[in-house]
N, C-alpha and C positions, 0 to 999 in steps of 0.2 A: 350369416346373413348381412348383406351390405347395408340395408336400410329397412328398419322396422316401421311399417305404417300403421297408424291407428286412426279410428274414426269413432263417431258417436252418433247414435240415432235417438238421443234425448234432446230436450229443448235447447234452443240456441243459447239460453242464458247460462247454461253450464259449460259452454265451450271453453271459457277461460280456464276452468278447472282441468278439463281434458288436456289442453295445451300445456298446463303446468305439470300434470302427471307425465306426459310425454317427455318433457325436459327432465323430469326427475329420474325417469327410467334410463334415459340416455346417459345421465351422469352415473347412476348406480351400476349399470351394466356395461358401460363403455362402449355402446354401439349408437350410431345415429338413428334418430327417430323422426318421424313426421306425422303431425296431426292433420288429417284431411277434413276440412269442413267448408271448403269454398266451392263445393259443387252440390248439385241437388241430391237429396237423400237417395233417390232412385238409382243415380249413377254410383253413389257410395256403395249401395247394396250390390249392385252388379260387380263392382270392383272386389268387394268382399267375397262374393260368390266365386269369382274366378281366381281368387288368391292374390290379387294385386294389393289388397289390404289384409293384413294378417290378424289385427286385434280390433275388436269392436265393443262398445258399450251398447248393448242390445236390449230392446224392450223384451220383457218376459214372455209375451205372447209370440213374438217372432222367434225367441229362443226355442220354445217348445215345438213350434212348427218345423224348425230346422232340425232339432234334435230327434224328432219323431220320424224323420225321413229314413229310408233304408240306407245304411252305411253313412250316417251323419259325418260331416267333415269338420265339425267344431266341437270344442270342449269347453267346460267352465273354467274360468280362472278364479275370480273372486266376486263378491258383491258388496256394496257399501252398507255400513250402518250409520244412519243419520244421528245427529247430535240431539235434537229436541226429544223431550221425555216421552212424547206421544209414540215414538218408535220403539219404546220398551227395550232398548239395547239390542234390537233384532234386525236383520236384513229385510225389512218390510216397508211398505209405504201406503198411502191412501189416495183416494180420489175425492177431492172436496167439490161439493155441489155449490157453485158460486152464482149469486145474483147481484144485480145493482143494489146498492145500499137503500135507494128510495123506491124499490119495487114493492109490490104487494104480495110477494111470495115469501113464505115463512117455513113451509115444509115441502118435501118432495111431492106430496099429494096435491099441493097447490099448483104444481106444474103441468098437470094434465090439460092439454089443449094449448099449452104455451109454446113458444119457439125455443129450439134447442140447438146448440152448436157442439160438434165434436171435432177433435183435432184430425184424426184420419183413421180409416177402418182397420189398420194393423196395430192399433194401440190397445193395450190392456187398460190403462188408466182412464182413457177418454171414450173408449168405444165398447170394448168387450165387457168390462164390469158394469156398464150402464145397461147393456142388454141382459146380463145375468141378473141384475137387480130387478129388471122388469119381468124376467121369467119368474122370479121368486114371488112377484106380486100377481102373477097370472095375467100379465098384460103383454100379449104377443105381437100386437101391432096397433098403430094409430094412437099411441099414448099422447105424443106431442103433436101440436097443430102444425108445426113446421120444423124440419130438421135440416141443418146446414153443415156441410164439411168445410171446416175453417182452414184446415191444412196444418195448424199448429196450435198448441195450448195457448201461447202468447197472443195469437190472432184471435182465438175464441174469447180470450179475456178482454181484448180491446173492443170486440164486438159488444160485449156486455157493458163496458164502460160508455160506449156510444149509443146504447140502448137499441142496437140493431138486432139483438137476440135477448131472450129473457134469462137463459141459464146455460151452464156447461159444467161437465165434470172435469176438474183440472187437477193434474198430478200434484199431490201435496208438496213435493219437493220443488217443483217448478213454481208453485204459488209462493212458497216461503222465500225462495231466492229472489222472486220478483218483488216481494214486499221488502226484502233487505235492500234491493237497489232502488226501490221506489216506495218509501214509507208513506207517501200520501195516498197510496192505493187502499190502505186500511180504513180510510174514511169513505171510500167510494164503492166497496163491495161487502157482501155478507156471505158467510157460509151457512147454508141451511140444512145440509146433510153431509155425512161422511160415509163413503162407500169403501169397503175393504176391512182389514188390510189385504194386500196382495204381496206376493214375493217380489222384492225390489229388482229392477233391471240389473242383470249380471254383466260383468266384463267377461268376454269369450275370446278364444284364440283358435285359429285353424290348426287342425291335427297335422297338416303337412309341414308346419313349423318345426324345427329341430327340437327334440325332446329336451336337450339341455337349455335351450332358450325358454321353452315353455315352463320348465321347473324354475329357473332363475327369475323369470318374469313374475310368476305367482309368488315366489318368496319375497321379492322386492315389494310388491304391493301389499302383502300381508304384514310387512314390517314397517311400513311407512309411518304409522302412528308412534313408533318408537324412536323416530328420527326427528329432531327439531325442524328441519326444512320440510319433511314430509307432513308433520302436524300442521304447519302454517297452510300448506296447500289443501289439505283436507278441511281444515276449519274454514277456509274461504268458500268452500262448497257446502258448508254445514254438515260435514261428514266427521264421524268420530274415528272410523278405521274401516279397513276392508277385512272381510272374513271369507273363509272358505265355504263354498255351497256345493251341494250335490244335486243331481238331476232330480231326484224325488222331492227336493225342496220346492220345485215348480209344479208339482202335481195339482195344488189348488188352482193354478191357472188353467190347466187341462180340464179340471172338473167344471170350472166356470164356463169355459168355452164350449164344452158339450151341452150344458144347460142353456146357454145363450143361442144355440143354433135355431131355437124355435121362435126367436124374437127378430122382428123387422123394425128398425127405428123409423 
C-alpha cells in the first residue's frame, strides 16, 4: 500500500493523539501514513465507505451498524483502555451528564422539562445512551423541554458554559481531556449523573486492506504501551494501552440501541 490513511470520528480534542499514532505507525511499519481530519466528518465517512480511508477510530454505535450489514467491509483492530481508575482497566467509557456549576440541577430527575443538547444522532455517548436511559425510566417522549443538536460534544459543553442549554451527556474521555487542557472548567461545571459504561469506540480497518498490513498494524497498536515512545503518545491521550476486542464485546450497544428505539428526544 502506497499510503495508509487514517481518520477519527471522536471529538476534535483527541486529534493530536490520532496524529501521533499515525506517525508512530509509519515509523514502526515503514509505510507512509496520513491522518485525515481537515474535512467534515460526513466526507470522512464517505471516504471510509469507498475505501479511500482505510483505518478509522469509530463510534461504537456506528461500528455495530456497519458490522451488522450484509457482508460487512470492516473488522476490529483494537480499542483503548483509559488510564483513570474509573475505567477498571477495561475498554469501556461513560457518559457524564453535565450542568453548569451554578444551576439548580442536582439529579437527572431534576432535568425533566429542562433544555438538553446532544452532539449528534449517530453517537452512543451523547444520543443513544440517553435514549436508552429514558427508556429504562419509562419516558418515551417529551422528557426535556427543549432538545438541540449541538454537532459536537465540545460545542454542547460550551453551550452549557454560556447557559444556552441546561445539560448534556458528554463522553467521559472527551470531558477528561478537556479538563486536562482547560483546568478552569472544573469550577464551571458539575456532573450530576453518569450513564454507562459502554464499550469504548474501537479502531477498525477495512477488510480490503492486505491481510499482512492488518495483522502488522494490529500488533503494532497492541504493543505501543511496551515502547517508550508509544507510552508517551498513549499517556497524552490518557490511555494505558490498546487491547484486542471482539464483535461480541459491542453487544451491549446493540441491546441499548434496540431498547432506545421507543424513545424520541
